[in-house]
N, CA, C, O and CB atoms as a CASP TS submission, in Angstrom:
PFRMAT TS
TARGET T0000
AUTHOR 0000-0000-0000
METHOD Language model
MODEL 1
PARENT N/A
ATOM      1  N   UNK     1      90.467  98.796  99.139  1.00  0.00           N
ATOM      2  CA  UNK     1      89.491  99.099  98.131  1.00  0.00           C
ATOM      3  C   UNK     1      88.092  98.648  98.515  1.00  0.00           C
ATOM      4  O   UNK     1      87.145  98.934  97.781  1.00  0.00           O
ATOM      5  CB  UNK     1      89.891  98.475  96.847  1.00  0.00           C
ATOM      6  N   UNK     2      87.925  97.964  99.618  1.00  0.00           N
ATOM      7  CA  UNK     2      86.588  97.557 100.055  1.00  0.00           C
ATOM      8  C   UNK     2      85.929  98.672 100.840  1.00  0.00           C
ATOM      9  O   UNK     2      86.613  99.468 101.484  1.00  0.00           O
ATOM     10  CB  UNK     2      86.656  96.279 100.905  1.00  0.00           C
ATOM     11  N   UNK     3      84.621  98.740 100.795  1.00  0.00           N
ATOM     12  CA  UNK     3      83.910  99.803 101.485  1.00  0.00           C
ATOM     13  C   UNK     3      82.736  99.254 102.259  1.00  0.00           C
ATOM     14  O   UNK     3      82.888  98.325 103.053  1.00  0.00           O
ATOM     15  CB  UNK     3      83.441 100.855 100.504  1.00  0.00           C
ATOM     16  N   UNK     4      81.546  99.831 102.030  1.00  0.00           N
ATOM     17  CA  UNK     4      80.323  99.390 102.689  1.00  0.00           C
ATOM     18  C   UNK     4      79.963  97.976 102.263  1.00  0.00           C
ATOM     19  O   UNK     4      80.827  97.206 101.844  1.00  0.00           O
ATOM     20  CB  UNK     4      79.170 100.345 102.378  1.00  0.00           C
ATOM     21  N   UNK     5      78.723  97.650 102.369  1.00  0.00           N
ATOM     22  CA  UNK     5      78.262  96.297 102.063  1.00  0.00           C
ATOM     23  C   UNK     5      78.601  95.948 100.615  1.00  0.00           C
ATOM     24  O   UNK     5      77.898  96.354  99.690  1.00  0.00           O
ATOM     25  CB  UNK     5      76.739  96.167 102.310  1.00  0.00           C
ATOM     26  N   UNK     6      79.677  95.197 100.429  1.00  0.00           N
ATOM     27  CA  UNK     6      80.149  94.748  99.116  1.00  0.00           C
ATOM     28  C   UNK     6      80.463  95.872  98.132  1.00  0.00           C
ATOM     29  O   UNK     6      80.545  95.633  96.927  1.00  0.00           O
ATOM     30  CB  UNK     6      79.130  93.855  98.511  1.00  0.00           C
ATOM     31  N   UNK     7      80.638  97.091  98.631  1.00  0.00           N
ATOM     32  CA  UNK     7      81.024  98.194  97.761  1.00  0.00           C
ATOM     33  C   UNK     7      82.502  98.077  97.404  1.00  0.00           C
ATOM     34  O   UNK     7      83.283  97.468  98.135  1.00  0.00           O
ATOM     35  CB  UNK     7      80.733  99.554  98.437  1.00  0.00           C
ATOM     36  N   UNK     8      82.872  98.666  96.278  1.00  0.00           N
ATOM     37  CA  UNK     8      84.271  98.771  95.872  1.00  0.00           C
ATOM     38  C   UNK     8      84.627 100.247  95.954  1.00  0.00           C
ATOM     39  O   UNK     8      83.980 101.079  95.318  1.00  0.00           O
ATOM     40  CB  UNK     8      84.519  98.183  94.416  1.00  0.00           C
ATOM     41  N   UNK     9      85.648 100.574  96.728  1.00  0.00           N
ATOM     42  CA  UNK     9      86.056 101.964  96.942  1.00  0.00           C
ATOM     43  C   UNK     9      87.343 102.239  96.172  1.00  0.00           C
ATOM     44  O   UNK     9      88.290 101.452  96.208  1.00  0.00           O
ATOM     45  CB  UNK     9      86.249 102.262  98.457  1.00  0.00           C
ATOM     46  N   UNK    10      87.356 103.372  95.476  1.00  0.00           N
ATOM     47  CA  UNK    10      88.528 103.790  94.713  1.00  0.00           C
ATOM     48  C   UNK    10      88.961 105.160  95.226  1.00  0.00           C
ATOM     49  O   UNK    10      88.155 106.089  95.293  1.00  0.00           O
ATOM     50  CB  UNK    10      88.225 103.830  93.172  1.00  0.00           C
ATOM     51  N   UNK    11      90.229 105.279  95.585  1.00  0.00           N
ATOM     52  CA  UNK    11      90.777 106.566  95.994  1.00  0.00           C
ATOM     53  C   UNK    11      91.819 106.987  94.961  1.00  0.00           C
ATOM     54  O   UNK    11      92.526 106.154  94.393  1.00  0.00           O
ATOM     55  CB  UNK    11      91.400 106.491  97.431  1.00  0.00           C
ATOM     56  N   UNK    12      91.897 108.281  94.734  1.00  0.00           N
ATOM     57  CA  UNK    12      92.832 108.819  93.747  1.00  0.00           C
ATOM     58  C   UNK    12      93.855 109.703  94.426  1.00  0.00           C
ATOM     59  O   UNK    12      93.529 110.464  95.337  1.00  0.00           O
ATOM     60  CB  UNK    12      92.088 109.605  92.657  1.00  0.00           C
ATOM     61  N   UNK    13      95.074 109.599  93.983  1.00  0.00           N
ATOM     62  CA  UNK    13      96.149 110.424  94.520  1.00  0.00           C
ATOM     63  C   UNK    13      95.834 111.895  94.258  1.00  0.00           C
ATOM     64  O   UNK    13      95.512 112.277  93.133  1.00  0.00           O
ATOM     65  CB  UNK    13      97.517 110.031  93.894  1.00  0.00           C
ATOM     66  N   UNK    14      95.928 112.712  95.301  1.00  0.00           N
ATOM     67  CA  UNK    14      95.692 114.135  95.176  1.00  0.00           C
ATOM     68  C   UNK    14      94.225 114.541  95.162  1.00  0.00           C
ATOM     69  O   UNK    14      93.906 115.695  94.877  1.00  0.00           O
ATOM     70  CB  UNK    14      96.334 114.620  93.950  1.00  0.00           C
ATOM     71  N   UNK    15      93.335 113.613  95.465  1.00  0.00           N
ATOM     72  CA  UNK    15      91.893 113.878  95.455  1.00  0.00           C
ATOM     73  C   UNK    15      91.326 113.360  96.765  1.00  0.00           C
ATOM     74  O   UNK    15      91.481 112.181  97.082  1.00  0.00           O
ATOM     75  CB  UNK    15      91.181 113.203  94.219  1.00  0.00           C
ATOM     76  N   UNK    16      90.667 114.229  97.537  1.00  0.00           N
ATOM     77  CA  UNK    16      90.181 113.795  98.848  1.00  0.00           C
ATOM     78  C   UNK    16      88.791 113.158  98.801  1.00  0.00           C
ATOM     79  O   UNK    16      88.250 112.769  99.836  1.00  0.00           O
ATOM     80  CB  UNK    16      90.158 114.967  99.789  1.00  0.00           C
ATOM     81  N   UNK    17      88.214 113.051  97.601  1.00  0.00           N
ATOM     82  CA  UNK    17      86.911 112.400  97.496  1.00  0.00           C
ATOM     83  C   UNK    17      87.057 110.884  97.540  1.00  0.00           C
ATOM     84  O   UNK    17      88.132 110.336  97.292  1.00  0.00           O
ATOM     85  CB  UNK    17      86.201 112.825  96.205  1.00  0.00           C
ATOM     86  N   UNK    18      85.968 110.232  97.859  1.00  0.00           N
ATOM     87  CA  UNK    18      85.916 108.779  97.905  1.00  0.00           C
ATOM     88  C   UNK    18      84.962 108.329  96.809  1.00  0.00           C
ATOM     89  O   UNK    18      83.782 108.677  96.827  1.00  0.00           O
ATOM     90  CB  UNK    18      85.462 108.255  99.317  1.00  0.00           C
ATOM     91  N   UNK    19      85.465 107.567  95.865  1.00  0.00           N
ATOM     92  CA  UNK    19      84.659 107.050  94.766  1.00  0.00           C
ATOM     93  C   UNK    19      84.291 105.608  95.081  1.00  0.00           C
ATOM     94  O   UNK    19      85.101 104.859  95.627  1.00  0.00           O
ATOM     95  CB  UNK    19      85.418 107.153  93.406  1.00  0.00           C
ATOM     96  N   UNK    20      83.069 105.223  94.736  1.00  0.00           N
ATOM     97  CA  UNK    20      82.697 103.843  95.043  1.00  0.00           C
ATOM     98  C   UNK    20      81.762 103.267  93.991  1.00  0.00           C
ATOM     99  O   UNK    20      80.966 103.978  93.378  1.00  0.00           O
ATOM    100  CB  UNK    20      82.041 103.766  96.413  1.00  0.00           C
ATOM    101  N   UNK    21      81.884 101.956  93.801  1.00  0.00           N
ATOM    102  CA  UNK    21      80.974 101.187  92.961  1.00  0.00           C
ATOM    103  C   UNK    21      80.029 100.491  93.921  1.00  0.00           C
ATOM    104  O   UNK    21      80.424  99.597  94.670  1.00  0.00           O
ATOM    105  CB  UNK    21      81.740 100.155  92.019  1.00  0.00           C
ATOM    106  N   UNK    22      78.780 100.913  93.885  1.00  0.00           N
ATOM    107  CA  UNK    22      77.785 100.377  94.810  1.00  0.00           C
ATOM    108  C   UNK    22      77.618  98.871  94.602  1.00  0.00           C
ATOM    109  O   UNK    22      77.306  98.416  93.502  1.00  0.00           O
ATOM    110  CB  UNK    22      76.434 101.097  94.627  1.00  0.00           C
ATOM    111  N   UNK    23      77.828  98.118  95.661  1.00  0.00           N
ATOM    112  CA  UNK    23      77.715  96.654  95.642  1.00  0.00           C
ATOM    113  C   UNK    23      78.510  96.021  94.507  1.00  0.00           C
ATOM    114  O   UNK    23      78.088  95.038  93.899  1.00  0.00           O
ATOM    115  CB  UNK    23      76.259  96.249  95.526  1.00  0.00           C
ATOM    116  N   UNK    24      79.660  96.606  94.240  1.00  0.00           N
ATOM    117  CA  UNK    24      80.514  96.146  93.142  1.00  0.00           C
ATOM    118  C   UNK    24      80.939  94.699  93.246  1.00  0.00           C
ATOM    119  O   UNK    24      81.034  94.005  92.234  1.00  0.00           O
ATOM    120  CB  UNK    24      81.724  96.990  93.069  1.00  0.00           C
ATOM    121  N   UNK    25      81.198  94.233  94.461  1.00  0.00           N
ATOM    122  CA  UNK    25      81.622  92.842  94.615  1.00  0.00           C
ATOM    123  C   UNK    25      80.500  91.876  94.246  1.00  0.00           C
ATOM    124  O   UNK    25      80.761  90.788  93.732  1.00  0.00           O
ATOM    125  CB  UNK    25      82.083  92.584  96.049  1.00  0.00           C
ATOM    126  N   UNK    26      79.260  92.266  94.504  1.00  0.00           N
ATOM    127  CA  UNK    26      78.124  91.435  94.118  1.00  0.00           C
ATOM    128  C   UNK    26      77.947  91.414  92.605  1.00  0.00           C
ATOM    129  O   UNK    26      77.326  90.503  92.058  1.00  0.00           O
ATOM    130  CB  UNK    26      76.845  91.936  94.790  1.00  0.00           C
ATOM    131  N   UNK    27      78.496  92.426  91.930  1.00  0.00           N
ATOM    132  CA  UNK    27      78.367  92.544  90.475  1.00  0.00           C
ATOM    133  C   UNK    27      79.556  91.947  89.743  1.00  0.00           C
ATOM    134  O   UNK    27      79.689  92.111  88.530  1.00  0.00           O
ATOM    135  CB  UNK    27      78.208  93.997  90.081  1.00  0.00           C
ATOM    136  N   UNK    28      80.410  91.263  90.467  1.00  0.00           N
ATOM    137  CA  UNK    28      81.527  90.574  89.840  1.00  0.00           C
ATOM    138  C   UNK    28      82.840  91.318  89.813  1.00  0.00           C
ATOM    139  O   UNK    28      83.783  90.854  89.172  1.00  0.00           O
ATOM    140  CB  UNK    28      81.169  90.244  88.488  1.00  0.00           C
ATOM    141  N   UNK    29      82.943  92.452  90.482  1.00  0.00           N
ATOM    142  CA  UNK    29      84.210  93.180  90.534  1.00  0.00           C
ATOM    143  C   UNK    29      85.090  92.515  91.592  1.00  0.00           C
ATOM    144  O   UNK    29      84.736  92.478  92.770  1.00  0.00           O
ATOM    145  CB  UNK    29      83.985  94.707  90.857  1.00  0.00           C
ATOM    146  N   UNK    30      86.225  91.998  91.167  1.00  0.00           N
ATOM    147  CA  UNK    30      87.171  91.336  92.075  1.00  0.00           C
ATOM    148  C   UNK    30      88.147  92.391  92.605  1.00  0.00           C
ATOM    149  O   UNK    30      88.899  92.992  91.837  1.00  0.00           O
ATOM    150  CB  UNK    30      87.943  90.166  91.347  1.00  0.00           C
ATOM    151  N   UNK    31      88.130  92.609  93.919  1.00  0.00           N
ATOM    152  CA  UNK    31      88.948  93.675  94.511  1.00  0.00           C
ATOM    153  C   UNK    31      90.430  93.532  94.199  1.00  0.00           C
ATOM    154  O   UNK    31      91.059  94.488  93.745  1.00  0.00           O
ATOM    155  CB  UNK    31      88.757  93.697  96.004  1.00  0.00           C
ATOM    156  N   UNK    32      90.991  92.364  94.434  1.00  0.00           N
ATOM    157  CA  UNK    32      92.435  92.188  94.231  1.00  0.00           C
ATOM    158  C   UNK    32      92.826  92.413  92.777  1.00  0.00           C
ATOM    159  O   UNK    32      93.834  93.061  92.496  1.00  0.00           O
ATOM    160  CB  UNK    32      92.868  90.789  94.672  1.00  0.00           C
ATOM    161  N   UNK    33      92.036  91.882  91.859  1.00  0.00           N
ATOM    162  CA  UNK    33      92.335  92.041  90.433  1.00  0.00           C
ATOM    163  C   UNK    33      92.223  93.511  90.019  1.00  0.00           C
ATOM    164  O   UNK    33      93.089  94.026  89.313  1.00  0.00           O
ATOM    165  CB  UNK    33      91.382  91.172  89.582  1.00  0.00           C
ATOM    166  N   UNK    34      91.165  94.176  90.455  1.00  0.00           N
ATOM    167  CA  UNK    34      90.983  95.588  90.114  1.00  0.00           C
ATOM    168  C   UNK    34      92.103  96.438  90.696  1.00  0.00           C
ATOM    169  O   UNK    34      92.615  97.334  90.024  1.00  0.00           O
ATOM    170  CB  UNK    34      89.625  96.091  90.619  1.00  0.00           C
ATOM    171  N   UNK    35      92.486  96.167  91.927  1.00  0.00           N
ATOM    172  CA  UNK    35      93.575  96.920  92.564  1.00  0.00           C
ATOM    173  C   UNK    35      94.869  96.768  91.777  1.00  0.00           C
ATOM    174  O   UNK    35      95.598  97.743  91.594  1.00  0.00           O
ATOM    175  CB  UNK    35      93.782  96.450  94.016  1.00  0.00           C
ATOM    176  N   UNK    36      95.162  95.564  91.311  1.00  0.00           N
ATOM    177  CA  UNK    36      96.374  95.333  90.521  1.00  0.00           C
ATOM    178  C   UNK    36      96.317  96.080  89.196  1.00  0.00           C
ATOM    179  O   UNK    36      97.324  96.626  88.744  1.00  0.00           O
ATOM    180  CB  UNK    36      96.570  93.837  90.268  1.00  0.00           C
ATOM    181  N   UNK    37      95.141  96.105  88.574  1.00  0.00           N
ATOM    182  CA  UNK    37      94.994  96.781  87.288  1.00  0.00           C
ATOM    183  C   UNK    37      95.113  98.297  87.409  1.00  0.00           C
ATOM    184  O   UNK    37      95.686  98.947  86.535  1.00  0.00           O
ATOM    185  CB  UNK    37      93.661  96.423  86.669  1.00  0.00           C
ATOM    186  N   UNK    38      94.574  98.862  88.487  1.00  0.00           N
ATOM    187  CA  UNK    38      94.458 100.314  88.588  1.00  0.00           C
ATOM    188  C   UNK    38      95.618 101.008  89.273  1.00  0.00           C
ATOM    189  O   UNK    38      95.884 102.176  88.989  1.00  0.00           O
ATOM    190  CB  UNK    38      93.227 100.649  89.304  1.00  0.00           C
ATOM    191  N   UNK    39      96.315 100.328  90.162  1.00  0.00           N
ATOM    192  CA  UNK    39      97.366 100.969  90.943  1.00  0.00           C
ATOM    193  C   UNK    39      98.433 101.572  90.036  1.00  0.00           C
ATOM    194  O   UNK    39      99.059 100.878  89.235  1.00  0.00           O
ATOM    195  CB  UNK    39      97.999  99.966  91.906  1.00  0.00           C
ATOM    196  N   UNK    40      98.621 102.872  90.181  1.00  0.00           N
ATOM    197  CA  UNK    40      99.635 103.586  89.420  1.00  0.00           C
ATOM    198  C   UNK    40      99.232 103.937  87.997  1.00  0.00           C
ATOM    199  O   UNK    40     100.027 104.523  87.263  1.00  0.00           O
ATOM    200  CB  UNK    40     100.866 102.782  89.382  1.00  0.00           C
ATOM    201  N   UNK    41      98.032 103.599  87.595  1.00  0.00           N
ATOM    202  CA  UNK    41      97.564 103.864  86.235  1.00  0.00           C
ATOM    203  C   UNK    41      96.681 105.105  86.182  1.00  0.00           C
ATOM    204  O   UNK    41      96.096 105.511  87.186  1.00  0.00           O
ATOM    205  CB  UNK    41      96.800 102.659  85.694  1.00  0.00           C
ATOM    206  N   UNK    42      96.596 105.691  85.015  1.00  0.00           N
ATOM    207  CA  UNK    42      95.677 106.806  84.788  1.00  0.00           C
ATOM    208  C   UNK    42      94.368 106.196  84.304  1.00  0.00           C
ATOM    209  O   UNK    42      94.319 105.541  83.263  1.00  0.00           O
ATOM    210  CB  UNK    42      96.257 107.856  83.744  1.00  0.00           C
ATOM    211  N   UNK    43      93.304 106.422  85.081  1.00  0.00           N
ATOM    212  CA  UNK    43      92.009 105.827  84.762  1.00  0.00           C
ATOM    213  C   UNK    43      90.977 106.922  84.524  1.00  0.00           C
ATOM    214  O   UNK    43      91.206 108.090  84.837  1.00  0.00           O
ATOM    215  CB  UNK    43      91.546 104.885  85.895  1.00  0.00           C
ATOM    216  N   UNK    44      89.858 106.533  83.975  1.00  0.00           N
ATOM    217  CA  UNK    44      88.750 107.456  83.784  1.00  0.00           C
ATOM    218  C   UNK    44      87.554 106.918  84.562  1.00  0.00           C
ATOM    219  O   UNK    44      87.121 105.784  84.357  1.00  0.00           O
ATOM    220  CB  UNK    44      88.408 107.635  82.264  1.00  0.00           C
ATOM    221  N   UNK    45      87.031 107.750  85.455  1.00  0.00           N
ATOM    222  CA  UNK    45      85.853 107.398  86.232  1.00  0.00           C
ATOM    223  C   UNK    45      84.679 108.231  85.736  1.00  0.00           C
ATOM    224  O   UNK    45      84.801 109.439  85.531  1.00  0.00           O
ATOM    225  CB  UNK    45      86.095 107.620  87.755  1.00  0.00           C
ATOM    226  N   UNK    46      83.553 107.577  85.549  1.00  0.00           N
ATOM    227  CA  UNK    46      82.338 108.280  85.161  1.00  0.00           C
ATOM    228  C   UNK    46      81.442 108.303  86.386  1.00  0.00           C
ATOM    229  O   UNK    46      80.883 107.280  86.782  1.00  0.00           O
ATOM    230  CB  UNK    46      81.625 107.596  83.927  1.00  0.00           C
ATOM    231  N   UNK    47      81.312 109.476  86.979  1.00  0.00           N
ATOM    232  CA  UNK    47      80.520 109.614  88.199  1.00  0.00           C
ATOM    233  C   UNK    47      79.036 109.658  87.865  1.00  0.00           C
ATOM    234  O   UNK    47      78.626 110.217  86.848  1.00  0.00           O
ATOM    235  CB  UNK    47      80.931 110.878  88.972  1.00  0.00           C
ATOM    236  N   UNK    48      78.254 109.067  88.730  1.00  0.00           N
ATOM    237  CA  UNK    48      76.806 109.138  88.626  1.00  0.00           C
ATOM    238  C   UNK    48      76.395 110.480  89.206  1.00  0.00           C
ATOM    239  O   UNK    48      76.986 110.943  90.182  1.00  0.00           O
ATOM    240  CB  UNK    48      76.101 107.937  89.368  1.00  0.00           C
ATOM    241  N   UNK    49      75.401 111.098  88.623  1.00  0.00           N
ATOM    242  CA  UNK    49      74.964 112.426  89.081  1.00  0.00           C
ATOM    243  C   UNK    49      74.805 112.441  90.594  1.00  0.00           C
ATOM    244  O   UNK    49      74.086 111.627  91.173  1.00  0.00           O
ATOM    245  CB  UNK    49      73.635 112.831  88.403  1.00  0.00           C
ATOM    246  N   UNK    50      75.482 113.368  91.201  1.00  0.00           N
ATOM    247  CA  UNK    50      75.554 113.440  92.652  1.00  0.00           C
ATOM    248  C   UNK    50      74.579 114.470  93.188  1.00  0.00           C
ATOM    249  O   UNK    50      74.726 115.665  92.929  1.00  0.00           O
ATOM    250  CB  UNK    50      76.971 113.772  93.101  1.00  0.00           C
ATOM    251  N   UNK    51      73.601 114.021  93.923  1.00  0.00           N
ATOM    252  CA  UNK    51      72.608 114.899  94.532  1.00  0.00           C
ATOM    253  C   UNK    51      73.004 115.152  95.985  1.00  0.00           C
ATOM    254  O   UNK    51      73.684 114.333  96.602  1.00  0.00           O
ATOM    255  CB  UNK    51      71.177 114.279  94.441  1.00  0.00           C
ATOM    256  N   UNK    52      72.576 116.282  96.520  1.00  0.00           N
ATOM    257  CA  UNK    52      72.846 116.578  97.916  1.00  0.00           C
ATOM    258  C   UNK    52      72.079 115.593  98.785  1.00  0.00           C
ATOM    259  O   UNK    52      70.947 115.221  98.474  1.00  0.00           O
ATOM    260  CB  UNK    52      72.463 118.039  98.262  1.00  0.00           C
ATOM    261  N   UNK    53      72.705 115.179  99.871  1.00  0.00           N
ATOM    262  CA  UNK    53      72.081 114.263 100.815  1.00  0.00           C
ATOM    263  C   UNK    53      72.556 114.624 102.217  1.00  0.00           C
ATOM    264  O   UNK    53      73.707 115.023 102.393  1.00  0.00           O
ATOM    265  CB  UNK    53      72.418 112.777 100.470  1.00  0.00           C
ATOM    266  N   UNK    54      71.687 114.489 103.218  1.00  0.00           N
ATOM    267  CA  UNK    54      72.136 114.755 104.582  1.00  0.00           C
ATOM    268  C   UNK    54      73.208 113.756 105.031  1.00  0.00           C
ATOM    269  O   UNK    54      73.952 114.028 105.973  1.00  0.00           O
ATOM    270  CB  UNK    54      70.948 114.713 105.542  1.00  0.00           C
ATOM    271  N   UNK    55      73.288 112.608 104.363  1.00  0.00           N
ATOM    272  CA  UNK    55      74.322 111.622 104.685  1.00  0.00           C
ATOM    273  C   UNK    55      75.649 111.934 103.998  1.00  0.00           C
ATOM    274  O   UNK    55      76.686 111.375 104.354  1.00  0.00           O
ATOM    275  CB  UNK    55      73.856 110.231 104.288  1.00  0.00           C
ATOM    276  N   UNK    56      75.610 112.829 103.015  1.00  0.00           N
ATOM    277  CA  UNK    56      76.798 113.195 102.262  1.00  0.00           C
ATOM    278  C   UNK    56      76.748 114.689 101.911  1.00  0.00           C
ATOM    279  O   UNK    56      76.799 115.045 100.734  1.00  0.00           O
ATOM    280  CB  UNK    56      76.918 112.330 100.980  1.00  0.00           C
ATOM    281  N   UNK    57      76.649 115.566 102.924  1.00  0.00           N
ATOM    282  CA  UNK    57      76.449 116.994 102.650  1.00  0.00           C
ATOM    283  C   UNK    57      77.614 117.651 101.905  1.00  0.00           C
ATOM    284  O   UNK    57      77.403 118.616 101.171  1.00  0.00           O
ATOM    285  CB  UNK    57      76.222 117.722 103.943  1.00  0.00           C
ATOM    286  N   UNK    58      78.811 117.156 102.078  1.00  0.00           N
ATOM    287  CA  UNK    58      79.964 117.755 101.409  1.00  0.00           C
ATOM    288  C   UNK    58      80.166 117.199 100.003  1.00  0.00           C
ATOM    289  O   UNK    58      81.031 117.669  99.264  1.00  0.00           O
ATOM    290  CB  UNK    58      81.217 117.531 102.234  1.00  0.00           C
ATOM    291  N   UNK    59      79.371 116.202  99.636  1.00  0.00           N
ATOM    292  CA  UNK    59      79.483 115.523  98.334  1.00  0.00           C
ATOM    293  C   UNK    59      80.876 114.964  98.119  1.00  0.00           C
ATOM    294  O   UNK    59      81.386 114.947  96.999  1.00  0.00           O
ATOM    295  CB  UNK    59      79.134 116.482  97.195  1.00  0.00           C
ATOM    296  N   UNK    60      81.477 114.513  99.189  1.00  0.00           N
ATOM    297  CA  UNK    60      82.820 113.945  99.150  1.00  0.00           C
ATOM    298  C   UNK    60      82.798 112.482  98.727  1.00  0.00           C
ATOM    299  O   UNK    60      83.808 111.957  98.259  1.00  0.00           O
ATOM    300  CB  UNK    60      83.488 114.082 100.508  1.00  0.00           C
ATOM    301  N   UNK    61      81.665 111.826  98.886  1.00  0.00           N
ATOM    302  CA  UNK    61      81.518 110.419  98.505  1.00  0.00           C
ATOM    303  C   UNK    61      80.776 110.377  97.176  1.00  0.00           C
ATOM    304  O   UNK    61      79.640 110.841  97.077  1.00  0.00           O
ATOM    305  CB  UNK    61      80.756 109.592  99.612  1.00  0.00           C
ATOM    306  N   UNK    62      81.431 109.811  96.141  1.00  0.00           N
ATOM    307  CA  UNK    62      80.925 109.892  94.774  1.00  0.00           C
ATOM    308  C   UNK    62      80.668 108.493  94.205  1.00  0.00           C
ATOM    309  O   UNK    62      81.588 107.678  94.138  1.00  0.00           O
ATOM    310  CB  UNK    62      81.919 110.657  93.882  1.00  0.00           C
ATOM    311  N   UNK    63      79.425 108.204  93.794  1.00  0.00           N
ATOM    312  CA  UNK    63      79.157 106.909  93.162  1.00  0.00           C
ATOM    313  C   UNK    63      79.692 106.880  91.734  1.00  0.00           C
ATOM    314  O   UNK    63      79.635 107.883  91.023  1.00  0.00           O
ATOM    315  CB  UNK    63      77.650 106.610  93.168  1.00  0.00           C
ATOM    316  N   UNK    64      80.205 105.739  91.325  1.00  0.00           N
ATOM    317  CA  UNK    64      80.815 105.573  90.010  1.00  0.00           C
ATOM    318  C   UNK    64      79.965 104.628  89.161  1.00  0.00           C
ATOM    319  O   UNK    64      79.528 103.577  89.629  1.00  0.00           O
ATOM    320  CB  UNK    64      82.263 105.036  90.141  1.00  0.00           C
ATOM    321  N   UNK    65      79.740 105.017  87.913  1.00  0.00           N
ATOM    322  CA  UNK    65      78.957 104.196  86.998  1.00  0.00           C
ATOM    323  C   UNK    65      79.802 103.465  85.977  1.00  0.00           C
ATOM    324  O   UNK    65      79.344 102.490  85.381  1.00  0.00           O
ATOM    325  CB  UNK    65      77.957 105.041  86.294  1.00  0.00           C
ATOM    326  N   UNK    66      81.043 103.925  85.762  1.00  0.00           N
ATOM    327  CA  UNK    66      81.918 103.240  84.807  1.00  0.00           C
ATOM    328  C   UNK    66      83.375 103.545  85.136  1.00  0.00           C
ATOM    329  O   UNK    66      83.717 104.657  85.541  1.00  0.00           O
ATOM    330  CB  UNK    66      81.588 103.664  83.349  1.00  0.00           C
ATOM    331  N   UNK    67      84.228 102.532  84.954  1.00  0.00           N
ATOM    332  CA  UNK    67      85.672 102.678  85.139  1.00  0.00           C
ATOM    333  C   UNK    67      86.340 102.204  83.853  1.00  0.00           C
ATOM    334  O   UNK    67      86.097 101.087  83.397  1.00  0.00           O
ATOM    335  CB  UNK    67      86.188 101.863  86.395  1.00  0.00           C
ATOM    336  N   UNK    68      87.188 103.062  83.266  1.00  0.00           N
ATOM    337  CA  UNK    68      87.912 102.668  82.063  1.00  0.00           C
ATOM    338  C   UNK    68      89.409 102.865  82.262  1.00  0.00           C
ATOM    339  O   UNK    68      89.856 103.760  82.979  1.00  0.00           O
ATOM    340  CB  UNK    68      87.421 103.471  80.844  1.00  0.00           C
ATOM    341  N   UNK    69      90.156 102.004  81.608  1.00  0.00           N
ATOM    342  CA  UNK    69      91.617 102.049  81.625  1.00  0.00           C
ATOM    343  C   UNK    69      92.074 101.857  80.184  1.00  0.00           C
ATOM    344  O   UNK    69      91.850 100.804  79.587  1.00  0.00           O
ATOM    345  CB  UNK    69      92.235 100.946  82.590  1.00  0.00           C
ATOM    346  N   UNK    70      92.715 102.881  79.633  1.00  0.00           N
ATOM    347  CA  UNK    70      93.196 102.816  78.243  1.00  0.00           C
ATOM    348  C   UNK    70      92.099 102.367  77.292  1.00  0.00           C
ATOM    349  O   UNK    70      92.321 101.468  76.482  1.00  0.00           O
ATOM    350  CB  UNK    70      94.389 101.867  78.135  1.00  0.00           C
ATOM    351  N   UNK    71      90.951 102.958  77.368  1.00  0.00           N
ATOM    352  CA  UNK    71      89.772 102.704  76.545  1.00  0.00           C
ATOM    353  C   UNK    71      89.152 101.328  76.750  1.00  0.00           C
ATOM    354  O   UNK    71      88.227 100.956  76.028  1.00  0.00           O
ATOM    355  CB  UNK    71      90.129 102.865  75.112  1.00  0.00           C
ATOM    356  N   UNK    72      89.635 100.583  77.704  1.00  0.00           N
ATOM    357  CA  UNK    72      89.041  99.289  78.041  1.00  0.00           C
ATOM    358  C   UNK    72      88.105  99.497  79.235  1.00  0.00           C
ATOM    359  O   UNK    72      88.525 100.012  80.271  1.00  0.00           O
ATOM    360  CB  UNK    72      90.152  98.212  78.366  1.00  0.00           C
ATOM    361  N   UNK    73      86.861  99.104  79.095  1.00  0.00           N
ATOM    362  CA  UNK    73      85.876  99.258  80.170  1.00  0.00           C
ATOM    363  C   UNK    73      86.080  98.130  81.175  1.00  0.00           C
ATOM    364  O   UNK    73      85.924  96.954  80.846  1.00  0.00           O
ATOM    365  CB  UNK    73      84.409  99.251  79.607  1.00  0.00           C
ATOM    366  N   UNK    74      86.433  98.504  82.407  1.00  0.00           N
ATOM    367  CA  UNK    74      86.636  97.515  83.459  1.00  0.00           C
ATOM    368  C   UNK    74      85.361  97.269  84.247  1.00  0.00           C
ATOM    369  O   UNK    74      85.150  96.179  84.779  1.00  0.00           O
ATOM    370  CB  UNK    74      87.745  97.963  84.395  1.00  0.00           C
ATOM    371  N   UNK    75      84.508  98.294  84.320  1.00  0.00           N
ATOM    372  CA  UNK    75      83.217  98.177  84.984  1.00  0.00           C
ATOM    373  C   UNK    75      82.261  99.175  84.351  1.00  0.00           C
ATOM    374  O   UNK    75      82.652 100.292  84.013  1.00  0.00           O
ATOM    375  CB  UNK    75      83.344  98.418  86.518  1.00  0.00           C
ATOM    376  N   UNK    76      81.021  98.772  84.194  1.00  0.00           N
ATOM    377  CA  UNK    76      80.005  99.709  83.735  1.00  0.00           C
ATOM    378  C   UNK    76      78.656  99.371  84.372  1.00  0.00           C
ATOM    379  O   UNK    76      78.303  98.210  84.581  1.00  0.00           O
ATOM    380  CB  UNK    76      79.899  99.686  82.193  1.00  0.00           C
ATOM    381  N   UNK    77      77.932 100.432  84.663  1.00  0.00           N
ATOM    382  CA  UNK    77      76.586 100.303  85.214  1.00  0.00           C
ATOM    383  C   UNK    77      75.590 100.944  84.250  1.00  0.00           C
ATOM    384  O   UNK    77      74.400 101.042  84.549  1.00  0.00           O
ATOM    385  CB  UNK    77      76.493 100.959  86.627  1.00  0.00           C
ATOM    386  N   UNK    78      76.084 101.377  83.097  1.00  0.00           N
ATOM    387  CA  UNK    78      75.247 102.072  82.107  1.00  0.00           C
ATOM    388  C   UNK    78      74.699 101.085  81.101  1.00  0.00           C
ATOM    389  O   UNK    78      73.971 101.474  80.188  1.00  0.00           O
ATOM    390  CB  UNK    78      76.044 103.175  81.385  1.00  0.00           C
TER
END
């Protein structure tokens, strides 16, 4: 679940995109705890508006602004 510089990466079964919380570890997201909470669960990800970028032309890498599990907000950037 770790990614770039302190990013938190979330992958979903059946989805080839890569979701990430930018500098999530610096914001208090604990990787091991989040992994335990999310594994095998149905979650809701709120993606931040994705603009085209030469670094991400396929828009396969998606920034996340909020993660919820059963109406409980686990992370929010809003």
